[in-house]
C-alpha positions in Angstrom: 0.0 0.0 0.0 1.3 3.4 -0.8 1.5 5.6 2.3 0.3 8.7 0.4 -3.0 10.0 1.5 -4.5 13.4 2.1 -7.1 14.4 4.6 -8.9 16.9 2.5 -12.1 17.8 4.2 -14.5 17.3 7.0 -18.2 17.3 6.6 -20.0 19.8 8.9 -22.1 18.1 11.5 -25.2 19.9 10.3 -24.9 18.7 6.7 -27.9 16.7 5.5 -26.9 13.1 5.1 -26.4 12.1 1.5 -27.2 8.5 0.8 -24.5 6.0 0.1 -25.6 5.5 -3.6 -26.0 9.3 -4.1 -22.4 9.8 -2.9 -21.2 7.1 -5.3 -23.1 8.8 -8.2 -21.6 12.2 -7.3 -18.1 10.8 -7.3 -18.8 9.2 -10.7 -20.1 12.5 -12.0 -17.0 14.3 -10.8 -14.6 11.7 -12.3 -16.5 11.8 -15.6 -16.3 15.6 -15.7 -12.5 15.5 -15.0 -12.0 12.8 -17.7 -14.0 14.8 -20.2 -11.6 17.7 -19.7 -8.6 15.5 -20.4 -7.6 15.1 -16.8 -6.2 11.7 -15.8 -8.5 9.8 -13.6 -6.0 7.3 -12.3 -7.1 5.0 -9.5 -8.2 6.8 -6.4 -9.7 5.5 -3.2 -11.9 7.8 -1.1 -12.7 6.9 2.5 -15.3 8.6 4.7 -14.3 8.0 8.3 -16.5 7.8 11.3 -15.7 11.4 12.2 -16.8 12.5 8.7 -13.3 13.1 7.5 -12.5 12.4 3.9 -9.2 10.6 3.1 -8.0 10.0 -0.4 -5.4 7.4 -1.5 -3.7 7.3 -4.9 -3.1 3.9 -6.5 -3.8 1.8 -3.4 -3.2 -2.0 -3.9 -5.3 -2.9 -0.9 -8.8 -4.4 -1.3 -11.4 -1.8 -0.7 -13.0 -3.5 2.3 -9.6 -4.0 3.9 -8.5 -0.4 3.5 -11.8 0.8 4.9 -11.4 -1.4 8.0 -7.8 -0.4 8.5 -8.8 3.3 8.7 -12.1 2.9 10.4 -14.1 4.2 7.5 -17.8 3.8 7.3 -17.8 4.3 3.5 -15.2 3.6 0.8 -15.2 4.5 -2.9 -12.7 3.4 -5.5 -12.5 5.4 -8.7 -10.8 3.9 -11.8 -10.6 4.6 -15.5 -10.0 2.2 -18.3 -10.2 3.2 -22.0 -12.3 6.2 -21.2 -14.8 4.3 -19.1 -15.0 5.6 -15.5 -15.9 3.2 -12.7 -16.8 3.7 -9.1 -16.9 0.8 -6.7 -18.5 1.6 -3.4 -18.8 -0.2 0.0 -20.5 0.8 3.3 -20.9 -2.0 5.8 -22.7 -4.8 4.0 -23.9 -2.5 1.1 -22.0 -2.4 -2.2 -22.6 -0.9 -5.5 -20.7 -0.3 -8.7 -21.3 2.4 -11.2 -19.7 2.7 -14.6 -19.9 5.2 -17.4 -19.3 4.5 -21.0 -17.8 6.8 -23.6 -20.3 8.3 -26.2 -18.4 6.5 -28.9 -19.0 3.1 -27.3 -22.7 3.9 -26.8 -23.0 4.8 -30.4 -21.2 1.6 -31.4 -23.6 -0.5 -29.2 -26.7 1.3 -30.7 -25.6 1.3 -34.3 -23.6 -1.8 -34.6 -20.0 -2.3 -35.8 
């Protein structure tokens, strides 16, 4: 595991709780916007800890659930990009979800054929 991480924010205690799936979608949307502007969306892992702090890790080779447990996170999100497709894998306790975007070119190919 790379030791690089940043504590970038803390949610205010009066913030309305956003659902686990909504957070995953917002992360996917941000990563898609970055990718559409030509920014590299290399693998990032985002942990939301019990005290509402956000920690980000670049290129972690730990499994998502193990990294979350190690840092006492109540939610964990992994962002990755492959051939223009952005993917977010999310875990919170026993809940999991995966969201993935597809490039417009791939969508057109699927709709119109080869």
